[in-house]
FITOR-951952 format. One line per 10 residues: number of its first residue (from 1); for each residue y, z, x of N, C-alpha, C, CB. Coordinates in steps of 0.02 Angstrom, whole numbers. Glycine has a CB too. Layout:
<recs>
NUM) Y,Z,X,Y,Z,X,Y,Z,X,Y,Z,X ~ ...;
</recs>
This chain:
<recs>
1) -1101,428,-1025,-1040,388,-1035,-1060,316,-1051,-994,391,-973 ~ -1016,279,-1084,-1027,209,-1098,-1003,167,-1039,-990,188,-1163 ~ -1042,113,-1026,-1025,70,-969,-1052,0,-983,-1054,98,-903 ~ -1021,-50,-950,-1045,-119,-954,-1078,-134,-888,-987,-169,-970 ~ -1143,-149,-889,-1181,-154,-827,-1216,-222,-820,-1233,-98,-824 ~ -1236,-235,-759,-1278,-294,-744,-1342,-268,-712,-1241,-345,-696 ~ -1398,-298,-733,-1463,-278,-706,-1497,-338,-673,-1508,-248,-761 ~ -1505,-334,-609,-1547,-381,-571,-1537,-455,-580,-1615,-367,-586 ~ -1575,-486,-623,-1578,-558,-627,-1509,-589,-641,-1627,-580,-681 ~ -1496,-648,-612,-1430,-680,-619,-1413,-696,-692,-1428,-743,-578;
11) -1347,-695,-706,-1323,-720,-770,-1294,-667,-817,-1378,-753,-804 ~ -1250,-690,-860,-1217,-647,-908,-1267,-619,-959,-1161,-684,-944 ~ -1321,-656,-970,-1372,-633,-1018,-1407,-569,-994,-1424,-688,-1029 ~ -1399,-552,-930,-1429,-491,-903,-1378,-434,-895,-1462,-506,-836 ~ -1329,-434,-940,-1280,-379,-943,-1287,-344,-1010,-1207,-406,-934 ~ -1262,-283,-1013,-1262,-247,-1076,-1213,-189,-1075,-1332,-221,-1092 ~ -1193,-170,-1135,-1151,-111,-1146,-1197,-54,-1165,-1096,-124,-1203 ~ -1199,-3,-1123,-1251,47,-1131,-1227,116,-1107,-1314,27,-1093 ~ -1272,164,-1108,-1257,232,-1083,-1278,238,-1010,-1292,286,-1125 ~ -1235,270,-970,-1250,285,-900,-1236,358,-887,-1209,239,-852;
21) -1270,386,-839,-1261,457,-822,-1194,466,-786,-1319,482,-778 ~ -1157,517,-807,-1094,534,-773,-1109,574,-710,-1047,575,-820 ~ -1072,561,-658,-1078,601,-597,-1018,646,-590,-1085,556,-536 ~ -1017,685,-536,-961,728,-521,-936,713,-450,-981,803,-527 ~ -871,719,-439,-843,701,-373,-866,747,-318,-768,701,-377 ~ -881,718,-260,-898,756,-200,-835,767,-159,-953,719,-158 ~ -844,794,-100,-788,807,-56,-748,743,-44,-812,837,10 ~ -682,748,-55,-638,691,-43,-637,640,-98,-658,658,20 ~ -671,653,-154,-674,605,-209,-638,630,-271,-747,589,-225 ~ -624,584,-316,-595,602,-381,-634,566,-435,-520,583,-384;
31) -634,597,-494,-664,566,-553,-607,545,-599,-714,615,-590 ~ -607,480,-617,-552,452,-657,-578,435,-727,-522,389,-623 ~ -542,457,-777,-555,435,-846,-519,368,-854,-530,488,-900 ~ -557,314,-856,-528,247,-857,-497,234,-925,-582,194,-840 ~ -435,213,-925,-400,196,-988,-402,121,-1002,-328,220,-985 ~ -395,81,-950,-396,8,-958,-420,-24,-893,-326,-19,-977 ~ -449,-83,-899,-474,-119,-840,-463,-194,-851,-549,-104,-828 ~ -466,-231,-796,-455,-303,-800,-514,-342,-772,-392,-323,-763 ~ -524,-402,-800,-576,-447,-774,-549,-490,-718,-604,-491,-831 ~ -593,-507,-672,-577,-554,-618,-635,-603,-611,-564,-516,-551;
41) -622,-660,-580,-676,-708,-567,-731,-676,-526,-649,-771,-531 ~ -713,-627,-485,-764,-592,-445,-818,-562,-489,-730,-537,-403 ~ -798,-538,-548,-847,-507,-593,-900,-558,-616,-812,-477,-654 ~ -878,-619,-626,-926,-672,-644,-970,-690,-585,-888,-735,-670 ~ -939,-700,-526,-978,-718,-467,-1030,-665,-451,-932,-729,-407 ~ -1013,-602,-464,-1059,-546,-448,-1124,-552,-488,-1026,-479,-463 ~ -1122,-584,-545,-1181,-592,-587,-1234,-636,-554,-1163,-620,-654 ~ -1212,-675,-505,-1257,-724,-474,-1269,-710,-399,-1229,-794,-482 ~ -1241,-657,-374,-1247,-643,-302,-1293,-584,-287,-1179,-628,-274 ~ -1318,-552,-338,-1362,-494,-328,-1434,-515,-327,-1349,-441,-382;
51) -1476,-478,-292,-1547,-492,-290,-1579,-480,-358,-1580,-450,-237 ~ -1633,-516,-371,-1665,-511,-436,-1696,-442,-449,-1718,-563,-443 ~ -1709,-405,-396,-1738,-339,-404,-1686,-284,-402,-1790,-327,-350 ~ -1622,-303,-399,-1568,-253,-395,-1566,-211,-458,-1500,-288,-384 ~ -1551,-148,-450,-1547,-103,-507,-1482,-111,-545,-1555,-32,-483 ~ -1473,-71,-597,-1412,-75,-637,-1350,-55,-598,-1418,-32,-699 ~ -1296,-92,-607,-1232,-75,-576,-1177,-88,-627,-1220,-116,-510 ~ -1127,-44,-627,-1070,-51,-672,-1023,-102,-641,-1034,17,-684 ~ -1004,-152,-679,-959,-204,-655,-886,-181,-657,-968,-269,-696 ~ -841,-221,-627,-769,-209,-633,-737,-183,-570,-757,-162,-688;
61) -680,-213,-552,-642,-192,-493,-572,-167,-510,-638,-249,-443 ~ -544,-191,-565,-477,-171,-587,-480,-109,-631,-442,-228,-625 ~ -429,-67,-627,-428,-11,-674,-370,37,-663,-491,27,-670 ~ -355,74,-716,-304,127,-714,-327,181,-762,-232,100,-732 ~ -307,243,-747,-328,297,-790,-299,364,-771,-402,302,-790 ~ -333,417,-791,-309,485,-781,-359,524,-739,-299,521,-850 ~ -334,564,-692,-377,606,-651,-411,658,-694,-337,640,-593 ~ -478,655,-696,-517,700,-740,-542,761,-701,-576,663,-770 ~ -562,751,-638,-583,807,-596,-577,785,-523,-656,830,-612 ~ -574,834,-478,-566,819,-407,-618,856,-366,-495,838,-383;
71) -638,825,-311,-685,856,-266,-651,902,-215,-726,804,-230 ~ -691,934,-175,-666,980,-124,-620,943,-75,-724,1013,-85 ~ -564,975,-59,-519,949,-8,-469,897,-32,-559,919,46 ~ -470,881,-95,-423,830,-121,-356,863,-136,-450,796,-186 ~ -303,837,-105,-236,866,-114,-184,816,-137,-214,897,-49 ~ -201,751,-136,-149,701,-153,-139,690,-227,-166,636,-121 ~ -186,716,-269,-180,709,-341,-202,774,-375,-222,650,-367 ~ -180,781,-438,-199,839,-478,-229,816,-544,-138,885,-490 ~ -263,862,-578,-291,847,-644,-236,822,-690,-326,909,-674 ~ -250,769,-727,-202,743,-774,-155,690,-747,-162,797,-801;
81) -155,680,-681,-111,629,-652,-131,559,-677,-114,631,-575 ~ -81,519,-694,-92,450,-714,-91,406,-652,-39,427,-766 ~ -146,369,-642,-153,332,-579,-176,260,-591,-203,368,-534 ~ -167,221,-538,-192,152,-537,-241,149,-478,-134,99,-530 ~ -296,113,-487,-350,112,-438,-342,56,-388,-417,106,-473 ~ -346,73,-324,-347,24,-270,-419,1,-260,-317,53,-203 ~ -435,-63,-270,-504,-86,-267,-533,-94,-197,-510,-150,-302 ~ -491,-89,-144,-514,-100,-75,-542,-35,-46,-457,-125,-31 ~ -606,-37,-28,-639,20,3,-644,8,78,-709,31,-28 ~ -625,58,118,-634,55,190,-585,11,227,-702,31,204;
91) -528,-5,197,-477,-45,231,-410,-8,225,-472,-118,200 ~ -398,36,273,-340,80,269,-276,47,293,-353,142,309 ~ -279,15,350,-218,-9,383,-210,-84,380,-218,14,456 ~ -148,-107,378,-134,-178,377,-161,-210,441,-58,-192,368 ~ -198,-265,435,-229,-296,493,-237,-370,480,-298,-263,509 ~ -253,-407,533,-261,-480,527,-318,-498,480,-273,-511,596 ~ -370,-457,479,-427,-469,435,-458,-402,415,-480,-514,469 ~ -498,-403,362,-530,-342,338,-580,-316,389,-564,-353,270 ~ -588,-250,395,-638,-222,441,-709,-234,415,-626,-147,451 ~ -758,-226,459,-828,-238,441,-852,-193,384,-873,-228,501;
101) -824,-133,379,-847,-85,328,-813,-97,260,-833,-14,352 ~ -771,-147,255,-735,-161,194,-782,-181,136,-685,-217,206 ~ -771,-152,78,-806,-170,17,-756,-168,-40,-866,-123,3 ~ -775,-195,-97,-733,-195,-156,-767,-154,-210,-719,-267,-180 ~ -729,-113,-244,-756,-73,-299,-788,-120,-351,-700,-31,-332 ~ -847,-104,-373,-882,-145,-421,-926,-196,-387,-834,-180,-467 ~ -989,-181,-375,-1039,-223,-340,-1021,-227,-265,-1042,-295,-372 ~ -1057,-192,-223,-1119,-157,-238,-1110,-86,-266,-1161,-153,-177 ~ -1048,-59,-265,-1037,7,-293,-1024,1,-368,-977,42,-258 ~ -1032,57,-404,-1015,57,-475,-940,45,-484,-1036,123,-508;
111) -923,6,-536,-854,-15,-546,-820,18,-604,-852,-88,-555 ~ -769,-16,-629,-721,13,-675,-735,1,-749,-653,-13,-660 ~ -786,-39,-765,-800,-53,-835,-841,3,-866,-837,-121,-843 ~ -814,63,-862,-848,123,-886,-796,174,-908,-894,153,-832 ~ -819,224,-944,-772,276,-965,-747,317,-907,-804,321,-1017 ~ -789,324,-854,-770,362,-795,-791,325,-732,-801,433,-797 ~ -755,336,-678,-775,310,-613,-758,363,-561,-739,243,-597 ~ -803,369,-511,-791,415,-455,-776,373,-393,-853,461,-442 ~ -720,386,-361,-697,347,-304,-665,393,-252,-647,292,-326 ~ -656,369,-190,-620,409,-141,-549,424,-165,-618,373,-73;
121) -525,485,-151,-458,505,-172,-404,460,-143,-445,577,-153 ~ -418,430,-84,-369,386,-53,-361,320,-90,-390,372,19 ~ -404,307,-138,-401,244,-176,-364,249,-241,-471,220,-189 ~ -323,299,-249,-281,303,-309,-208,309,-289,-302,362,-354 ~ -165,278,-329,-93,282,-320,-62,296,-388,-64,215,-290 ~ -3,328,-390,29,344,-454,42,281,-495,95,381,-442 ~ 26,284,-558,38,228,-604,113,219,-615,2,239,-671 ~ 139,158,-606,210,147,-621,224,164,-694,230,73,-607 ~ 276,203,-705,289,231,-772,308,177,-823,344,282,-769 ~ 338,122,-800,361,71,-847,304,27,-873,413,27,-815;
131) 244,34,-845,188,-7,-865,146,28,-918,144,-24,-804 ~ 123,-10,-967,74,16,-1015,7,23,-980,68,-31,-1078 ~ -40,56,-1014,-107,62,-984,-139,-7,-975,-152,106,-1028 ~ -130,-51,-1024,-158,-117,-1018,-129,-154,-958,-146,-157,-1083 ~ -64,-149,-949,-31,-184,-893,-53,-155,-826,45,-178,-900 ~ -55,-88,-822,-76,-56,-759,-149,-71,-743,-65,20,-764 ~ -190,-75,-794,-262,-85,-784,-280,-152,-756,-297,-75,-846 ~ -238,-203,-764,-254,-270,-741,-219,-290,-676,-238,-321,-794 ~ -179,-245,-648,-139,-261,-589,-179,-264,-524,-85,-212,-582 ~ -224,-217,-508,-246,-207,-439,-269,-268,-400,-301,-161,-440;
141) -321,-302,-421,-349,-357,-381,-300,-415,-375,-415,-381,-411 ~ -273,-437,-432,-230,-496,-432,-165,-483,-394,-214,-516,-503 ~ -133,-427,-407,-68,-414,-375,-76,-401,-300,-34,-355,-409 ~ -129,-365,-281,-140,-352,-210,-154,-417,-172,-198,-303,-200 ~ -196,-460,-202,-211,-524,-171,-149,-567,-164,-264,-562,-212 ~ -108,-569,-216,-46,-608,-215,2,-581,-163,-13,-608,-285 ~ 9,-515,-159,57,-485,-113,39,-501,-40,60,-409,-123 ~ -24,-491,-22,-45,-506,47,-38,-580,63,-117,-483,59 ~ -57,-623,15,-52,-695,26,20,-717,39,-81,-733,-34 ~ 66,-690,0,136,-710,6,171,-681,66,173,-690,-56;
151) 163,-615,75,206,-581,123,173,-566,190,230,-517,93 ~ 110,-544,190,77,-530,254,54,-593,288,17,-483,242 ~ 20,-636,250,-7,-698,279,44,-755,277,-71,-719,243 ~ 76,-765,220,123,-820,213,192,-807,242,131,-837,142 ~ 209,-744,253,274,-724,281,332,-757,244,277,-742,356 ~ 330,-751,178,380,-782,135,451,-759,151,364,-768,63 ~ 497,-806,153,568,-792,160,604,-814,96,598,-829,222 ~ 660,-781,81,694,-792,18,723,-863,10,750,-743,10 ~ 733,-898,65,763,-965,62,710,-1020,60,808,-976,121 ~ 647,-1002,49,593,-1050,52,572,-1074,-17,533,-1021,89;
161) 534,-1129,-17,505,-1156,-79,429,-1148,-76,524,-1231,-89 ~ 401,-1118,-128,330,-1103,-132,298,-1148,-185,318,-1028,-147 ~ 240,-1175,-168,201,-1215,-216,138,-1175,-234,183,-1285,-187 ~ 124,-1170,-299,66,-1134,-324,23,-1182,-365,86,-1072,-366 ~ -28,-1213,-336,-72,-1258,-375,-114,-1218,-425,-118,-1298,-328 ~ -126,-1248,-483,-171,-1218,-532,-145,-1154,-563,-236,-1204,-500 ~ -84,-1156,-590,-56,-1096,-620,-96,-1076,-682,19,-1107,-639 ~ -104,-1012,-693,-141,-988,-751,-183,-927,-737,-185,-1042,-778 ~ -209,-923,-676,-249,-863,-658,-203,-804,-647,-291,-877,-594 ~ -232,-745,-648,-192,-684,-637,-158,-684,-570,-236,-624,-643;
171) -194,-704,-517,-165,-704,-450,-108,-755,-445,-219,-719,-397 ~ -121,-816,-470,-70,-868,-465,-6,-848,-501,-97,-934,-495 ~ -12,-816,-559,47,-794,-595,84,-740,-557,28,-770,-666 ~ 46,-692,-527,79,-642,-486,114,-673,-426,28,-589,-462 ~ 84,-723,-395,116,-758,-340,183,-786,-363,71,-815,-313 ~ 183,-819,-420,244,-847,-447,297,-794,-461,229,-885,-511 ~ 278,-740,-494,325,-687,-511,352,-651,-450,292,-637,-558 ~ 309,-638,-401,331,-603,-340,376,-648,-298,270,-581,-298 ~ 358,-712,-292,399,-758,-253,469,-765,-284,366,-827,-247 ~ 472,-769,-350,537,-772,-383,577,-708,-372,528,-785,-458;
181) 543,-651,-376,576,-587,-365,604,-582,-294,529,-529,-378 ~ 570,-615,-246,592,-614,-176,647,-664,-163,533,-627,-130 ~ 665,-704,-213,720,-751,-205,700,-822,-187,765,-727,-154 ~ 635,-838,-188,612,-904,-170,614,-952,-229,540,-901,-142 ~ 613,-1016,-215,604,-1068,-266,529,-1078,-275,641,-1135,-246 ~ 507,-1083,-338,435,-1087,-351,419,-1149,-393,411,-1024,-387 ~ 371,-1187,-369,346,-1246,-404,272,-1235,-418,357,-1312,-362 ~ 250,-1251,-479,180,-1241,-497,150,-1306,-521,173,-1186,-552 ~ 83,-1309,-521,48,-1367,-548,-6,-1344,-597,17,-1411,-492 ~ -22,-1388,-644,-78,-1376,-690,-95,-1441,-725,-61,-1320,-742;
191) -158,-1448,-744,-178,-1505,-786,-157,-1494,-858,-254,-1516,-781 ~ -141,-1431,-875,-124,-1413,-944,-49,-1413,-954,-153,-1344,-960 ~ -25,-1454,-1001,46,-1454,-1018,68,-1386,-1044,61,-1509,-1071 ~ 25,-1354,-1083,41,-1288,-1110,52,-1237,-1054,-14,-1264,-1158 ~ 8,-1238,-1004,16,-1190,-949,79,-1205,-909,-46,-1192,-903 ~ 95,-1268,-900,158,-1286,-866,218,-1259,-904,164,-1363,-858 ~ 217,-1266,-969,272,-1241,-1010,277,-1165,-1008,263,-1264,-1082 ~ 219,-1132,-1008,219,-1058,-1004,247,-1035,-937,148,-1030,-1014 ~ 230,-1070,-884,255,-1052,-817,331,-1060,-813,222,-1096,-764 ~ 358,-1112,-843,430,-1122,-844,465,-1065,-881,448,-1190,-877;
201) 436,-1043,-936,464,-988,-974,465,-923,-934,425,-977,-1039 ~ 416,-916,-889,411,-856,-847,455,-860,-785,339,-843,-828 ~ 486,-917,-773,533,-921,-717,518,-974,-664,536,-857,-684 ~ 464,-1011,-671,450,-1064,-622,507,-1114,-623,382,-1099,-638 ~ 527,-1139,-565,582,-1187,-561,561,-1257,-579,611,-1186,-491 ~ 497,-1273,-569,472,-1340,-585,397,-1334,-596,488,-1390,-528 ~ 371,-1370,-645,299,-1373,-658,278,-1446,-662,279,-1334,-723 ~ 227,-1464,-625,206,-1534,-623,132,-1540,-642,218,-1564,-554 ~ 114,-1598,-667,46,-1613,-686,2,-1619,-624,42,-1678,-729 ~ -52,-1581,-621,-96,-1583,-562,-125,-1652,-550,-152,-1532,-571;
211) -131,-1692,-604,-161,-1758,-597,-111,-1811,-574,-191,-1779,-664 ~ -47,-1793,-571,5,-1842,-553,9,-1851,-477,72,-1819,-581 ~ 52,-1897,-456,68,-1906,-386,118,-1851,-367,97,-1977,-371 ~ 97,-1802,-328,140,-1745,-313,202,-1766,-273,101,-1693,-274 ~ 194,-1811,-227,252,-1834,-188,305,-1865,-233,231,-1884,-134 ~ 282,-1904,-281,328,-1935,-328,361,-1883,-373,292,-1988,-371 ~ 321,-1835,-397,347,-1783,-442,397,-1739,-406,290,-1741,-469 ~ 386,-1727,-342,431,-1683,-304,493,-1721,-279,395,-1654,-244 ~ 490,-1787,-281,548,-1829,-263,577,-1809,-194,602,-1823,-317 ~ 532,-1800,-146,555,-1785,-78,569,-1712,-63,615,-1824,-65;
221) 559,-1668,-112,573,-1597,-100,524,-1569,-49,569,-1557,-167 ~ 548,-1525,-6,508,-1497,48,474,-1433,25,551,-1484,110 ~ 410,-1427,39,371,-1366,23,360,-1327,87,303,-1384,-12 ~ 383,-1265,89,375,-1223,148,308,-1187,150,431,-1172,150 ~ 285,-1166,90,225,-1123,87,186,-1140,24,245,-1048,87 ~ 120,-1148,32,75,-1160,-24,26,-1102,-29,38,-1228,-16 ~ 21,-1073,-88,-29,-1020,-100,-82,-1050,-146,4,-955,-132 ~ -141,-1061,-119,-192,-1102,-153,-255,-1063,-169,-209,-1161,-110 ~ -282,-1077,-228,-348,-1051,-247,-391,-1105,-277,-341,-992,-296 ~ -366,-1166,-281,-402,-1221,-313,-454,-1251,-266,-354,-1275,-337;
231) -433,-1264,-204,-479,-1290,-155,-486,-1366,-157,-546,-1260,-164 ~ -547,-1390,-161,-562,-1461,-149,-523,-1510,-193,-635,-1472,-160 ~ -514,-1494,-257,-484,-1542,-304,-413,-1562,-286,-486,-1515,-373 ~ -376,-1517,-257,-305,-1531,-243,-286,-1522,-169,-262,-1486,-285 ~ -335,-1511,-126,-321,-1496,-56,-280,-1551,-22,-386,-1484,-18 ~ -301,-1614,-29,-266,-1669,4,-195,-1677,-23,-305,-1734,-6 ~ -187,-1669,-89,-121,-1674,-118,-75,-1619,-92,-125,-1671,-195 ~ -103,-1559,-85,-64,-1503,-61,-39,-1515,10,-105,-1439,-63 ~ -84,-1535,54,-63,-1548,123,-13,-1606,128,-124,-1563,167 ~ -17,-1653,81,27,-1711,84,100,-1694,69,4,-1764,36;
241) 111,-1637,35,181,-1619,19,206,-1560,61,186,-1601,-55 ~ 163,-1533,104,183,-1477,146,226,-1501,204,121,-1439,172 ~ 280,-1466,217,324,-1487,272,288,-1478,339,389,-1447,271 ~ 310,-1514,390,282,-1505,457,297,-1433,480,312,-1557,507 ~ 244,-1401,505,251,-1332,525,244,-1282,469,317,-1322,558 ~ 232,-1308,407,224,-1264,349,157,-1230,347,235,-1304,286 ~ 148,-1185,299,86,-1146,294,54,-1153,226,101,-1072,308 ~ -13,-1155,226,-52,-1152,165,-98,-1092,170,-91,-1218,152 ~ -94,-1048,121,-135,-987,120,-185,-994,62,-91,-923,111 ~ -249,-989,77,-300,-998,27,-337,-932,13,-350,-1052,50;
251) -347,-918,-52,-385,-858,-70,-441,-873,-119,-338,-807,-100 ~ -455,-938,-131,-508,-953,-178,-528,-1026,-175,-487,-936,-248 ~ -579,-1044,-214,-605,-1113,-213,-635,-1129,-281,-658,-1122,-157 ~ -594,-1127,-333,-619,-1137,-401,-646,-1207,-413,-565,-1122,-451 ~ -625,-1256,-372,-649,-1325,-382,-698,-1348,-328,-589,-1372,-384 ~ -718,-1301,-285,-765,-1320,-232,-744,-1290,-165,-770,-1395,-226 ~ -794,-1271,-126,-781,-1234,-64,-771,-1278,-3,-838,-1188,-52 ~ -790,-1343,-7,-787,-1385,53,-731,-1437,46,-854,-1419,64 ~ -691,-1442,99,-638,-1492,102,-643,-1530,168,-568,-1460,93 ~ -618,-1591,170,-614,-1629,232,-543,-1627,258,-638,-1702,222;
261) -536,-1618,323,-470,-1614,354,-463,-1669,406,-458,-1545,386 ~ -410,-1708,400,-393,-1758,450,-360,-1722,508,-345,-1814,420 ~ -397,-1713,562,-372,-1672,618,-309,-1701,649,-426,-1666,671 ~ -304,-1768,650,-244,-1798,678,-183,-1779,636,-251,-1875,682 ~ -191,-1781,570,-138,-1761,525,-122,-1687,533,-158,-1776,452 ~ -175,-1647,545,-165,-1575,553,-124,-1559,615,-232,-1540,558 ~ -143,-1588,673,-106,-1567,733,-38,-1600,739,-147,-1583,794 ~ -29,-1661,711,38,-1690,711,83,-1654,661,35,-1765,696 ~ 54,-1631,606,93,-1593,558,105,-1521,578,59,-1594,491 ~ 66,-1497,627,71,-1428,652,69,-1378,594,136,-1419,692;
271) 22,-1391,548,15,-1347,490,-21,-1282,508,-23,-1382,435 ~ -5,-1230,471,-40,-1165,477,-86,-1159,417,12,-1105,481 ~ -151,-1157,428,-200,-1149,375,-229,-1079,380,-256,-1203,379 ~ -216,-1038,329,-233,-967,332,-276,-947,273,-169,-924,333 ~ -321,-900,285,-362,-872,231,-341,-801,217,-436,-876,249 ~ -356,-777,157,-340,-708,140,-386,-684,84,-266,-699,121 ~ -395,-619,80,-431,-589,24,-407,-518,14,-508,-592,36 ~ -394,-499,-47,-370,-432,-64,-319,-405,-13,-430,-384,-69 ~ -328,-343,11,-280,-314,58,-297,-242,73,-210,-319,30 ~ -258,-213,117,-270,-144,141,-238,-93,95,-243,-135,212;
281) -252,-29,108,-220,24,70,-144,22,79,-247,93,92 ~ -122,8,140,-50,5,153,-17,-50,112,-36,-6,228 ~ -50,-108,109,-23,-163,70,-25,-147,-5,-62,-228,84 ~ -75,-109,-27,-78,-89,-97,-17,-46,-115,-143,-51,-113 ~ -1,1,-71,58,43,-84,122,1,-83,63,99,-31 ~ 127,-44,-35,185,-88,-31,191,-131,-94,182,-133,32 ~ 134,-155,-118,134,-196,-179,159,-156,-238,64,-223,-193 ~ 135,-95,-246,157,-52,-302,232,-41,-298,119,15,-302 ~ 257,-27,-238,329,-17,-229,369,-80,-247,344,3,-156 ~ 341,-138,-229,375,-201,-243,378,-215,-318,339,-259,-207;
291) 321,-207,-353,322,-221,-425,366,-170,-462,250,-220,-453 ~ 368,-108,-438,412,-58,-469,485,-76,-459,398,12,-441 ~ 503,-95,-398,572,-112,-382,597,-169,-427,579,-131,-309 ~ 555,-218,-437,575,-277,-475,550,-276,-548,550,-340,-441 ~ 518,-220,-567,491,-211,-634,450,-272,-657,548,-198,-684 ~ 406,-293,-613,361,-349,-628,305,-326,-673,333,-381,-563 ~ 293,-364,-726,238,-348,-772,187,-405,-770,264,-337,-843 ~ 123,-388,-774,73,-441,-776,75,-477,-843,2,-412,-764 ~ 54,-540,-842,46,-577,-905,-25,-565,-929,60,-654,-895 ~ -31,-540,-990,-97,-525,-1018,-116,-579,-1068,-98,-455,-1051;
301) -173,-610,-1057,-197,-663,-1100,-227,-635,-1165,-249,-706,-1064 ~ -276,-591,-1158,-308,-560,-1216,-332,-490,-1198,-366,-603,-1242 ~ -336,-448,-1249,-361,-379,-1241,-424,-371,-1284,-306,-327,-1260 ~ -476,-342,-1254,-539,-329,-1290,-556,-255,-1285,-596,-373,-1261 ~ -592,-231,-1336,-619,-164,-1332,-678,-163,-1283,-641,-138,-1402 ~ -691,-105,-1254,-743,-97,-1204,-811,-122,-1230,-749,-23,-1184 ~ -826,-107,-1293,-891,-127,-1321,-898,-203,-1327,-900,-95,-1389 ~ -841,-239,-1323,-840,-311,-1329,-831,-346,-1262,-786,-334,-1377 ~ -850,-312,-1207,-840,-340,-1140,-872,-409,-1132,-869,-293,-1088 ~ -929,-420,-1163,-962,-485,-1155,-917,-541,-1183,-1030,-485,-1191;
311) -878,-527,-1235,-832,-577,-1262,-776,-591,-1212,-801,-552,-1329 ~ -756,-540,-1175,-705,-550,-1123,-732,-596,-1068,-683,-482,-1093 ~ -795,-586,-1049,-826,-630,-999,-829,-702,-1024,-897,-605,-981 ~ -847,-710,-1087,-850,-777,-1116,-782,-810,-1116,-878,-774,-1187 ~ -730,-772,-1129,-662,-799,-1127,-645,-823,-1057,-611,-746,-1150 ~ -662,-784,-1006,-648,-805,-938,-689,-867,-919,-663,-748,-889 ~ -751,-870,-942,-793,-928,-928,-764,-993,-957,-862,-917,-956 ~ -727,-988,-1011,-696,-1046,-1041,-644,-1078,-995,-663,-1028,-1108 ~ -610,-1036,-954,-561,-1061,-907,-494,-1080,-938,-588,-1120,-872 ~ -483,-1061,-1000,-421,-1081,-1034,-369,-1025,-1036,-436,-1102,-1104;
321) -385,-967,-1008,-338,-912,-1012,-277,-923,-969,-373,-847,-992 ~ -222,-892,-991,-160,-892,-951,-142,-819,-940,-101,-932,-986 ~ -156,-794,-881,-145,-723,-866,-209,-684,-864,-98,-693,-918 ~ -203,-618,-869,-260,-573,-860,-294,-557,-926,-238,-509,-826 ~ -360,-546,-921,-400,-524,-978,-412,-449,-969,-467,-563,-983 ~ -398,-411,-1021,-397,-338,-1016,-451,-306,-1061,-329,-311,-1035 ~ -478,-250,-1037,-523,-208,-1076,-489,-141,-1087,-591,-199,-1040 ~ -493,-114,-1148,-469,-46,-1160,-530,-3,-1177,-415,-45,-1218 ~ -531,57,-1147,-590,99,-1152,-590,145,-1212,-597,140,-1090 ~ -532,161,-1238,-529,208,-1295,-549,173,-1359,-459,238,-1302;
</recs>
């Protein structure tokens, strides 16, 4: 089968589109014919986190496809079923944090950037019928992360106002779409005027320049919940507009991992600072039900053929995309 792999040494230059041996599902596993997959920042980070002597591994955590074969004891799916892949391995139940055995499909395990993938049968859910293959293929990581951040960790209520710094990533856009679907008011920020305009077209109530004075731009408006992935560059601005007793949920650090916190400001503000990453199988099912109920569709930035995966990586490296980058396998 054809696959996009990374071999040992760090960097995109050590990837290639090549042939890999197909396996067959064991007990409790299924083999999926991948129809479409999505890129995530995790795929880029994985290129630099593996040991130099590491062997070839298929990249990719997002995907959707058709059940091609099933292993012994599998009863939840049948041959030909159209499914979407849950990228969380070993995290069955909703919990305060992921269990020690938790892993993500695609590094260290083989991922979705291949014609076929073998995964536990518990990691597939029926594909929502209203979604195209491209749309279904880019949902898993971003939508699951957004759902847990908003509802499990952030405990979003319909009468609240949510701030999403750095709109444009797949997760940030899902946060915006889900919060709007839940009845919340949503404010976004970006350094890009174009991205601000795109967010308004998708339903954001207000979009402000990330470089501006946020307090002035908000004109005294109260922020109940912040869902953040930017980190250092906007951390102080974010806390400055958060209401007392409000919550900030962080799932990334695109501008830097270290921030300084004024503890006096923290305890007088009684802020809740929470971390999150992906989610459990239960949350994945809840997320699928939520997007189906509200017919939420991902925003797709660009679609590439499987053989052109390296071009998709280069597009993500540019940082100019708005929405998800998709691969189609056919």
